N, C-alpha and C positions, 0 to 999 in steps of 0.2 A: 344191163347194156354196159359196156366199157367204151370210155370215151377215147377216140382215136387220136394219138398226138404226133404220130408221124414217125417215119424211118428216116436216119440220118445216113444218106450216101455222099456220092462224091460232091453232090451239089450243096450240102448243108451250109457251108460256110456262106456262100452267096445268098441263100433265102434267108438265112437269120443274121447275116453279117449287120444289119442297121442297128441291132440293138447292142452289139458287141462293143468293148473298147479296146484300144491297144496297150492298155496298162491298166493294173488292178493291185491293190494292197490288202494285205492282211495284217490285222491289228491284235495284239495283246498287250504287254508292257513294252513291247516293241512294234513299230510300225514299219512294214517292209513290203516293197512291191517288185514286180517283174513286168517287162514289156515284151511285145512278140517277137522280140529276135532274141530272147532270152536273158536280156541285160537286167542285173539287179540294181534296185535302189537308185534309180534314174532320177537325179536330181535336176535334169534340164528343165523339165515342165513339172516336176513333183517335189515332194520334200525328203528323198532320199532314206536311209535308214535313220530312226529317230526314235525318242522317245517323248514324254509329254513336255519336256525341257529343253532338250537340246539333239542337235544331228550328230549322229556317230559316223557315217559315211555318205559320200556324195556319189558312189557309183562302185560297182563290183561286178565281175562276170568272170569268162575264163579266156586262155590263150591255149591253142593247140598248133602242135607241130610234129612232122615227121617227114624222114625222107623216103622217095619212092625208090624203084628196082633200079633206077637211072641213077641214083645219087642226088637227084633234085631235091631240094629242101621247099616245103609247103608250110605254109602259116596262115593260121585264121585267129582273129581275137576281137574281143571287146576293148572299146576305147574309152578309158574312165575320165579322160581330160576333155577330150573335144566331140566324144560321141559319134566318131566316124567310124563304125563298127564293120566288120568283116563278115557280118550275118545277117539274113533276110527273113522274112516271116514264110513259114509253109514247109512241107515235106519234100523230098525228092523222090522221083521215080524209081523204082527198084532195079531195073536192068540197064537204064542208061543215066542215071542221077540227074535226069533234067530237073530243074525246079519247077514247082507249082507257081502259080500265078500269086506273087508275093502280095499285091494289093487284095486280093481276095482272102488272104489268110492274115490280114494284117489285124490279128485279135489274140486276146488272152483268155483263158477259160477259167474262172474263179468258183468253186463249188464248196459247201461247207455240208458238216455231218447233218446239221439240221435238216437242210433242203434233201438231203438224201432220205433222211430217216421219213420225212413228210410223203416225198413220192412213194416209198415203198408201202406205207400206211393206207395211200389213197389212189394208186395208179387205177384200180378197178372201179372206183366210184363214177357214178354217173355224172356227167358235166364236169369232171376233173380237167383242169387246165394245168400242165407241166409248166414249171417255171422256165424262164430263159436259159439259165445255167444248165438245167437238166437236159433241156431240148438240144443245146449247142456243144455238148461235151463232145469232142471228138474222138469217140471210141472207135470206131471204124470207117473206112474209107475204101479199100479194094483196088484192084488193078487199075492202072499202072503202078499205084503206090502201095503201101503195106496195107494190109486186110487191118490189122488192130493199130491204132495209133496211140491210145491212151487206157489206162487199165479200167474194165468196167466188169460189173457181173452179168453174165449172159445168162439169164433167168430162163430155164424150162426150153426155150427152142434150142438152145445151144448151137447156133448157126454162125457165130461170130459177127454178126450184124447188130451193130448198137439200135435196138429198138424199145424205146421208154414206153411205148404202149403194152408190151407184154411184159412189163416190171423190170426190164433192164435197168440198171443204176451204175453212176461211177463209183469206182472202188477207191476209197481212201481210208487211211487209218491214223487221222488226225483231226483237229476241230475245223481247220479252214484249209483250202490248198487253192493254188493258182497253178495252171498248167500253160505251157508254152511250147510251140512246135517251131524251129527255125532250121536254116542251112547255110552253110558257107560258099554256094555254087550259083548264087543267083545274079552276081554283080562282080565289079572290080575290087579288088581288096586294097582299098585307099588308106589303110592305116598299116598294113604290114608290107604292101607292095610285093605280095607274094601271089603264086598259083594257089588255088583251092585245093582241100583235101578231098573233097566231094562227101561230106558227113552231114548228118541230119541230127540236130541235138534237140532232145525233149528235156523240159527244165520244169522241174516240180518245186514250188515254195510251199513249205509246210509251216503252221502254226498249231501252237497247242493251248489247252484251256488253262484257266489261271489255278487249277487244282494240284499243277505241277510247280512248285516253286521255283526250280530251276529251268524247266523247259519254257516256262511263260516270259524268260527273258532270252529266250533263242528263237531262232528260225532255222529249220532244215533245209538244205537246198540239194536237189537230186539232179545230177546230169545225166542223160542216157545218150551216150554217142554211138551213133548207128553208122557205120561205114558203108555206104551206097555206092562207092566206086568200084571199078573191078580192080583195084590196086590192094596188094597187102602190104601193110607198114609195119617193119619190124622194130621200130624205135618210136612208137607213138608217144607223145607226152601231154598231160593237161597241166595246167596251171592255174589256180585260182588269183585272180587279182584284185586286189582291193584300194580304192582311195579312201585313206582314214581321214575323218574330219571330227575330232571330239573337241566340240567348243571352237575356240579359234582355231583358224585355217592352218597354221604353221607352228604347232606347238606340241607335236606327237614323238616319242620314242617308240622303236619298233623293238619287238623281240621275238623269242622263239621258246615255245615249251616243247622240247623234242620228244620225250617220252609220250606225249599227247598230241603230237603231231599239229601243234599250233602256232600259227603268226599271230602276233597280237601288238596293238597299238596301246601305249598308256599315256594320259594326260598329264601335261606339266601341272603340278598339284598347286602350283601359287595362283594358278587363274581362278578369279573370284568365283565364277560362275558354279565352281564345284565344291566351294566352300572347305578347301583342303581333304577333300576324298580324294583316292586313288581310283579313278575311272578309267576302265581299259574294255576295249572291244577286240574279239578274237575271232578268227576262222580257224576251225579245226577240220582237218580232214579225218573222216571215220573208216572208209574201208578201202583206200589205197595207201600205199607205202609212199612217204615223202622222201625226196633225195635232198633238198636243199630248200632253204629260203633266202629272199633276195629284196633288193628294193631298187627303185630309181628316182631321180628327182625331176621335178616339171621345169626343166631348161634345156638348154642346147650342149649342156656339157659332152666332151667327146668320150668320157669315160662312164660317168654316172647319171648321165641325161636321158631325155626321151629317146626311145628306140625308133627308127625309120626304116631298115630294111631288115629283110628275112633274116639275116645271120645275127642281127641285135637282138631280136626276139628269141632266137634259138639259143644264143649265149646266157641270156637272161633266166631262162627256163631251166637252164644247166646250173645256176649258182654262179654264174661269171658274169663279169661286166661286159657290157655291149660289145667291146673290142676284143673279148676273148680273154681278158686278164684275170687271173683267179682273185676272187675276194680274199682281202688279207685279213689277218688277224691283228684286231687293236683298231683304236680310234674309230673312224667311220667306215672301214675297210676298204678305203681306195689307197691308202698310204701305210698299211699296216706290214707286218712280216708275215712269212710263211702263207699257208692257204686255209681257208676256213669254209665251212659248208652252210652255216647259219647265222642269221643276225642274233643279237643277244644283248640284253642291257644289263648294266650294272655290275657284272660279275663275270669272270672267265670260265671256261669250261675246255681245256685241251682236248680232252677225250673224245669230244664230238666237234670240234675245229670250230668253234663260233668265234665270231669276232667280239671283242669286248667294248661296251659303250659304257661310259660313266660321267658324271657329272664334270668331271676334269676334262676328258678327252672328247667331249662331244656334246652339240647343244640340240635341241629337238628342233624339228622342222616338217616341212610337208614332203612326205616321202610315199611313194606308191609301192605297195607292198605285194609278193609274189610268193605264193606256197606252190612249190613245186613237186608234183606227182614223178615217182618213178618211171623210167621207160618201160612200155609194155608193146607186145604184140597185136596189133589190131587187123585181122584178117579182112577182105572183102566180103560182105554181106554178114559180118558180126556187129556185136556192140560191145561196150563196156559201160559201166556204172560207176558213177564217182558222188559221193555223199560229203557234204561239208555242213557244217554247224557254224553260224554266225550269233555270236551271243555278247552280253554286256555283263560286266562285272562292277558294281558300284559299293564300296566299301570305305570307311573311314580309319582303316590303319594301312601304312604305307608298307606292303609287303607282297611281292609278286607271286610269292607261292599261293595265294589265294587263288589265282589263275588256274593252277594246275587243279587244286581241289574241286573247284567249278568245273571243269572239263570232265572228271570223273563223274559225277553228279549226273551231268548232262548224259553221257554215254550210258549210266546206269538206267535213267530214265527211257533212254529210247530203246533200250534192251528189254525192259520190262513191259514196253508196249509193243514190242515185236514190229518197230517202226522199219527197222532196216531189213527186213526181208523182201527179196526182190520179187515183184509180181509177175504175171504172167504177160504181161505187156513187153517184158524184157527176155525173159526165157519161159520154156513151158514147164511148168512146175508138175512134178509128180508126186501125188498124195500118199502113195503106200499107204493105202487102207486095209486093215485088218480087221477081219470078222470074227465075233465069237459069242456064243457057240456056234458053230457050224458043222455038222447040221444041228437044226433044233425043230421044236414042233410049232404047229400053227398056233397062231396068238402067244407066242413066246417073246421074250425081250431080247433084240438082237444087240449086242454092243458093239461100237464102231471106235476102233482105234486108230487114229490118224495124226500126222505131223502138220496139220494146217489150223490157222483159226480163221480161215476166210468162211463166208456164207457158204453153204451147200445146197443144193437139191438132189434128192434121191428117190428113187423110184423103183419099185418090183414090178418086172414083167415076165409074162410066161415064155415058155421056147417059142411061140408063135410070134412073139414081140407084142402081145398085147399089154397094156398096163393095168395091172392091179392095183397098185396104191402108190401114192407118192407123198414125201414129206420135204417141207422147207426147214432147214437146220441151219443154227448157228455155230461156231466153232466150239463155244461151251457145251455143245449138247453132244453126248456120247452113245446114246441108244434109243432106239426106236421100238415100237410095239408091232409085231406083224398082225396081219388080218386073221381072224380065226376061222376062217372058211377056206384057206388055203390046203389043197389035199395033197397028198404024199407024192414027192417028186422033185423035180429040178427046176429052179427058177433063175433069173438074172436079176443083180440089185446094181443099178445104175447111179453112180456119183457124179454130179456136175459141180465143178468150185471154179468161179470166173469163166476162163476159156478153155478148161481141159475138161476130158471126160474120163471115167474108169469104169469097166464093168466086171463084175465078180458074179462065179456061180455060188448060188444059195440053195442049200439042201435041206428039205422038209421032209422029216422021219416021222 
């Protein structure tokens, strides 16, 4: 007897919402969280991004901008200062971009590899009770919203409906993850004072086990931006915005590691809390090209103070001051000569157009940093993926080159784990499975050559559609033993991985 644990359809949030929270944290060497609006390190009611000893950031998120076909500027953003965000919980309808009920979706969805593995091992057991996290995973929804909202393994049935009772489970490739679904269309934009873009944002916050020396000091954030409007945006931009707070509130220098596409803050090393260590926190863009880095101050300065209208946001996202003046080379960038593209401490680099900050020309302060991605096209009904890594470097020698070395090791660790592969929640993966030998004899060993490490379900069926045998495979398994009672003839072998299916002809001779 299999314990029935329910099918998650349109009403699943309302049914299970009482047990859910609108903010959750993952913990390793860093403690980091995300709320139901996709806002990171929310320090309004929580601890922000922190270690055991100190806080590193009290808020981070994204800004979005684009011009529509009429040339009207549209902007959405997270507010790292006053928490008046232009985003609300929940998805948008596919054809109309009408928002869902924000109060019903005011939740985040934490999950761990441990919970998933337990569910996979025991979902068939009599009296099994799936955890709240497994049940509430927002894998599928359906019309008028997107069918699949969060990546999951659609085991055996392959109907694109998340059903834990038949063995479906959330798909993650890290130790812990928190998922959030938000949109920019459910209310007035009191931060940017702009019209909405009509986008749906899926935010994933990943953490990794302590065996990875560099990854344990990092968290990966993936934003998937779905354009649910009917508008095509030819110059869509996304910027990662971070409020740095390493120890004391007003003593950071900002800098850019251009080859590693990283904006970082370094602490004033005289602060006693850090015992003369060079402590730095960075935000690194992984899969999109950056065009500039920028900052603004928490004041009303007409040049480099807080933005308040759409053009302010748009200019800052292009590496300009909010009034459109270019970032200058030298000093704080407000009064330097020429044009610069990146903020940079201690040294100059004319080839990349950086402003030069040093101990003689600048003092540390409270600055809000922007890591600006390049302009891309975002057509109606399509999505773009943006990956960022937030990390901590804590060393006893005063050399900012260590930040670049740390970035390289993070990227190596993510690559080895194949974390940066886009899952079928975002695009349809083609597994490109090759079989050999084919033809072969009954009872023989069939080798499978594929380009995915995802869990896979395979079955052999005859030409009438009758199932002969089935197999549960992991990415590391590359062969199956065929039944020895197969008669000579043609069969189909069917592979299912996450939400995709592929069928090939198998020839028994």
